[in-house]
N, C-alpha and C positions, 0 to 999 in steps of 0.2 A: 547567521550571516550578518555581515556588516550592512549598514543602511545603503551605502553606495553600490555594493554588490547586488543587493536585492533590487535596487532601482534599475541597474543594468540588466538584470535578468528579466524584470517586468518589461522594460523597454524593448529588449530583443524579442520577447514573446509577442509583443504588440506589433513590432515591425514585421515579424515573420507572418503573423496572421493577415496583415495588410497585403504583403507580397503574395501569399498563397490564396487569395480570394477575398480578403477583407476589403479590398479596394472597391469591389462592387457594392459593399455595404455602405461605403462612404459616399458614393455617388447616388443622388436621388433619382427616382424614375422620371422619365421625360414627362414634362407637364405637371408633375406633382411638386408643390412647394413644401419643403421640409423646414420647419422652424428651427432656428439655431438653438442648440442646447447651451446653457451656461450654468456656472457654479460659482458661488462666492463664499468667502470665509470672513465672518465679522466677529471681532473680539467682543466679549461680554463687557458690561459696564465697569466691573472691577478687575477686568483683565485676568480672570482665573479660568475662563473657558472660552471656547469659540462656538459660534453657531454657523453651521454649513447649510446653505440653501441652494437649491437648483431648480431649473425649469427647462421644459422642452425635451424631457427624457421619456423613453418608453422602457418599461420594466421587462425583465429583471435587470438590476444593476448592482454593482458592488462599489464600496468606498474603500480606497487604498490610502494609507498614510505613510507608506514607505516601509513599514514593519509588519502591518497586519491588514487584512482585507475582511470587511464585514458586509453583509447584505443590506441593501437600502430598500425602504418601503416607498415605492414610487406611487403617488396618488393618481387617480383617473385623469386628472388634468395635466399630468406630466411633471409635477413638482414634488420636492421632498424637503425636509427640514430635520437636522440632526444637531445635537449639542455634544461636543467632545471636550475633554480636559487637556488633550495634547495641543498646546497653543502654537508652538514654533515648528510645525511640520508642514509639508506641502501635501495637500489632499488632491486625489485624482478619482474621478468617477469612471468606472470601467464597465464595458458591456459584458454580458454573460454569453450571449449568442453572437456568432459572426455576422448574422444577417441584420443586426441592429444598426441604425444610424449612430454616428458619433461613438466609435469604438472606445475612445478614452477622451475625457475632457478634464484639463487641469483647472483646479479651482483658483480663483483670483482673490487675494486678500484685499479687503476694503477697510476703511476707518470705522472706529466704534461709533455706534449710534448714540451712545450716552456722553460722548465727549463734546461739550459745547464749543462752538467756534465763536471767536469774538466778532461782534457785529461791526465794530469799527476799530481796526487795529491802531489807528492814531490815538484813540482815547486810552489804550492800554499802556502806553508809554508814560512813565511818571514824569511830571513836570519838574524841572530843576529849579530850586528856589533862586529867585533873582534873575532868571533867564528872560529872554524876550517873550517867550510864550507865557510865562508866569505873569509878567507885567501886563500883557495883552488880555489875559483872562481877568485880571484885576480891573482893568479899564472897562471891559465889557460888562462885568457885574456891577461896577460902580455907576456906569451910565444908566443901566436899567433901574437900579435902586434910586438914583437921583431923580429920574423922570417919574417914577412911581410915587415918590414922596411929594414931589411938586404937584402932581395931579390931585393928591389928597388935600394938601394945604401948603401955601407958600410962606407960612409963618415958622415952620420948623424944618431945618435942614436935616438930611439923612445922616444917621449915625451907623457906623459899621457894627454889626453883631459878630464879634470874634469868638463867641463861645462855641465850642465844639468843632471849629474849623481850623485846620492846620494849614496856614498860608504864611509866606515869607513877609518880611517887612516891606520889601519892594512891591509885593502884590497889594498890601493894604495902603501903601502910599499912592499907588496908581488908582486904587479903588476910590479913595477919598477925593483925589483931584478930579476924577471923571464924574463922581457923584455930585460934587459941588458945581461943576461946569454944567452938567445936565439939569440940575435943580435950578440954577440961575437962568439958564436959557429958557426953560419952560415957564418959569414964573415971570420973566421979562416979557414974554410974548402973550401972557394972559391978561 
């Protein structure tokens, strides 16, 4: 069978089970709080597999990927964890008995835990040589260097160490002006 046909068959079976008495299984008993069941699909660090985890389930349960259904080992705390190599499919946790809560739960896809997110997105944008941002960075670095050199000694002005750093001529010009200004100001007030 094609995947969409199988999904239609599974969906129609689930709907008919709800109509024919499964609705009672979805409604919790009066006064009894039933925790919500959830299922997530997380891609592996190299995106070659997915990890499917769930919580809030009572056994027995089955995991359906649209083409096959396998038994799930539900722990005593209502959780499960499975790794699968079918990455681009929709997973659903199915109840085996009609008297179970949450007849079917669709698993939600979440981001990979190994994918680092940038701490500050502004710092990830490369600075264009000669831009205002480039010149401002040169001024800020020069001001710090000039003040630090003046605190050590007012006899020797700061000199830019250009080894190993890739900056534009505009950056270094702004650095030199700001360093000399900060150096002169600190030494003048000393």
